[in-house]
C-alpha positions as CSV (number, residue, x, y, z in Angstrom):
1,A,-0.1,0.2,0.0
2,T,1.5,3.4,-0.8
3,G,-1.3,5.6,0.7
4,E,-2.4,6.7,-2.4
5,A,-6.4,7.1,-3.2
6,V,-7.4,5.5,-5.6
7,L,-9.8,6.4,-8.1
8,M,-12.9,5.2,-9.5
9,E,-13.1,5.0,-13.1
10,P,-16.2,6.6,-14.5
11,A,-19.6,4.4,-14.5
12,T,-22.8,4.8,-16.3
13,F,-25.5,5.3,-14.1
14,I,-29.3,5.6,-15.0
15,F,-31.2,9.3,-13.7
16,L,-34.9,8.5,-13.6
17,V,-36.5,12.0,-13.6
18,E,-39.9,13.1,-12.8
19,R,-41.1,15.4,-15.5
20,Y,-44.4,17.7,-15.5
21,D,-45.2,20.7,-17.2
22,P,-48.8,21.8,-16.0
23,S,-49.4,23.8,-18.6
24,T,-49.1,21.0,-21.4
25,D,-49.1,17.7,-19.3
26,E,-52.0,16.0,-17.8
27,A,-50.2,13.9,-15.6
28,S,-46.4,13.6,-14.5
29,R,-44.2,11.1,-16.8
30,V,-40.3,9.6,-15.4
31,Q,-37.6,10.3,-18.6
32,R,-34.7,7.4,-18.6
33,F,-31.8,9.3,-18.9
34,E,-28.2,7.7,-19.2
35,L,-25.2,9.3,-17.8
36,E,-21.4,8.4,-17.6
37,V,-20.3,9.6,-13.6
38,S,-17.2,10.3,-12.0
39,E,-15.9,10.0,-8.3
40,G,-17.1,13.3,-6.7
41,I,-20.2,14.2,-8.7
42,T,-23.2,15.5,-7.3
43,V,-26.4,14.7,-8.5
44,L,-26.8,18.8,-9.1
45,E,-24.2,18.5,-11.3
46,A,-25.1,15.2,-13.0
47,L,-28.7,16.9,-13.5
48,L,-26.9,19.8,-14.9
49,R,-24.9,17.8,-17.5
50,I,-28.1,16.1,-18.1
51,Q,-29.9,19.4,-19.5
52,A,-26.7,20.6,-20.8
53,E,-26.0,17.3,-23.1
54,Q,-29.2,15.6,-23.4
55,D,-32.2,17.8,-22.3
56,G,-32.3,21.5,-22.2
57,S,-35.9,21.7,-21.3
58,L,-35.3,20.1,-18.3
59,A,-36.0,22.4,-15.4
60,L,-34.6,22.5,-12.0
61,R,-33.7,25.2,-9.4
62,Y,-30.0,25.8,-7.7
63,A,-28.0,28.8,-6.8
64,C,-25.4,28.7,-4.6
65,R,-24.0,25.1,-5.5
66,G,-22.1,24.8,-1.8
67,A,-25.5,23.8,0.3
68,V,-26.1,27.5,1.9
69,C,-29.0,28.6,-0.3
70,G,-31.4,25.2,-0.1
71,S,-32.3,25.8,-3.9
72,C,-31.8,22.5,-5.3
73,A,-33.8,20.3,-2.3
74,M,-35.8,17.7,-4.3
75,S,-36.1,14.1,-3.5
76,I,-33.9,11.6,-4.4
77,N,-34.3,8.0,-4.1
78,G,-37.4,8.8,-2.0
79,E,-35.1,11.2,0.7
80,V,-35.2,14.4,0.2
81,A,-32.1,16.1,0.0
82,L,-30.0,19.0,-1.2
83,A,-29.0,18.1,-4.9
84,C,-25.5,20.2,-4.3
85,R,-24.6,18.3,-1.5
86,T,-25.4,14.1,-2.6
87,Q,-22.7,12.6,-4.7
88,V,-24.2,10.4,-6.9
89,R,-21.7,7.4,-6.3
90,A,-22.5,7.8,-2.2
91,L,-26.5,6.1,-3.3
92,G,-25.2,2.9,-3.3
93,T,-27.1,2.1,-6.8
94,D,-26.4,2.9,-10.4
95,E,-30.3,3.9,-10.6
96,I,-31.2,7.1,-9.3
97,R,-34.8,8.4,-9.0
98,V,-35.2,12.4,-8.7
99,R,-38.5,13.9,-7.8
100,P,-39.7,17.8,-7.2
101,L,-39.8,18.7,-3.6
102,P,-43.5,17.1,-2.2
103,N,-46.0,19.3,-0.9
104,L,-45.5,22.0,-3.2
105,A,-46.8,22.4,-6.1
106,V,-44.9,21.6,-9.2
107,L,-44.1,24.8,-11.6
108,K,-42.0,22.5,-13.8
109,D,-40.2,19.0,-13.8
110,L,-38.4,19.6,-10.3
111,V,-39.1,23.1,-9.7
112,V,-41.7,23.8,-7.2
113,D,-43.7,27.1,-6.3
114,L,-41.8,28.1,-2.7
115,D,-44.5,30.6,-2.5
116,P,-46.6,29.2,0.3
117,F,-43.2,28.1,2.0
118,F,-42.2,31.7,2.2
119,E,-45.8,33.3,3.1
120,K,-46.0,30.8,6.3
121,D,-42.5,32.2,7.3
122,R,-43.1,35.5,6.8
123,S,-46.6,34.8,8.7
124,V,-44.7,34.2,11.8
125,R,-42.7,37.6,11.7
126,P,-39.3,35.8,12.3
127,W,-37.5,39.0,13.2
128,L,-36.7,40.8,16.2
129,M,-39.2,42.5,17.9
130,P,-37.8,44.0,20.8
131,S,-40.3,45.7,23.6
132,D,-37.6,48.3,25.0
133,P,-36.1,51.2,23.5
134,E,-33.6,51.1,21.0
135,P,-30.3,50.8,22.9
136,V,-27.2,53.2,22.7
137,R,-25.0,50.6,21.1
138,E,-26.1,47.2,20.8
139,R,-28.4,44.4,22.3
140,R,-26.5,41.9,24.1
141,V,-27.8,38.3,24.5
142,D,-26.4,36.3,27.2
143,P,-24.8,33.1,26.7
144,E,-27.7,30.9,28.4
145,S,-30.4,32.5,26.1
146,W,-28.5,32.1,22.8
147,A,-27.3,28.5,23.9
148,E,-31.2,27.8,23.6
149,A,-31.7,29.8,20.4
150,E,-28.8,29.2,18.7
151,P,-30.0,25.5,16.8
152,Y,-32.8,27.3,15.1
153,T,-30.2,29.4,13.3
154,N,-29.3,27.2,11.2
155,C,-32.2,26.9,8.9
156,I,-30.9,27.7,5.6
157,L,-35.0,28.0,4.4
158,C,-34.5,25.0,1.8
159,A,-38.0,23.5,2.6
160,S,-36.9,20.1,3.0
161,C,-38.7,19.7,6.2
162,Y,-41.9,21.3,5.0
163,G,-41.4,18.5,1.9
164,V,-41.2,15.4,4.4
165,C,-43.5,16.8,6.9
166,P,-46.9,14.8,7.0
167,V,-48.8,17.3,8.2
168,P,-49.3,19.7,5.0
169,P,-51.7,17.7,3.0
170,R,-53.9,17.4,5.7
171,D,-53.7,20.9,7.1
172,P,-53.3,23.5,4.5
173,A,-53.2,26.1,7.6
174,Y,-50.3,24.5,9.2
175,L,-47.5,26.8,9.2
176,G,-44.8,24.1,8.4
177,P,-41.5,23.0,10.6
178,A,-39.2,26.0,9.4
179,A,-41.8,28.5,10.0
180,L,-42.3,27.2,13.7
181,A,-38.7,27.0,13.8
182,R,-38.2,30.1,13.0
183,Q,-40.6,31.8,15.2
184,Y,-39.2,30.1,18.6
185,R,-35.7,31.3,17.7
186,F,-37.0,35.0,18.5
187,L,-39.3,33.5,21.1
188,A,-36.0,32.4,23.0
189,D,-33.5,34.9,22.0
């Protein structure tokens, strides 16, 4: 053993992508794509290659490519995940099924309407609303209060929690986990 990493040869993967355009389609359909994938390629990179090389009409959403913005949240082999963070080879299968994020209306293919998700977030007014007058310098948070609030500050608003939550389909008025967590973050602060 030389201690050097062994790179895997590119392999062919099958991508089963759910396609739907509500302006022209009566129902969704699954389209099959084959793609040669090298080690380290993410599902997002694979989908962008499919779009560039095989079908330019494939619609998907992405922005940062670094798991910061949450734009590329989707269902990958039945699990909601960020496509930019999910490596194809780590899925352990040569068949990858990609679907839009559940619980939200499909605008086209893998792009969902996030307006209801963000409306619910805004409805809880997730910003600091102090009752005391504006301080001269700053509002300091004691470490104990911050320890309680900090876990709720890491949400990137990708809507994954909303997509996997069983409540929204049964109760459209339900705010969803992200909005409730953001509201609690300010209550705890």
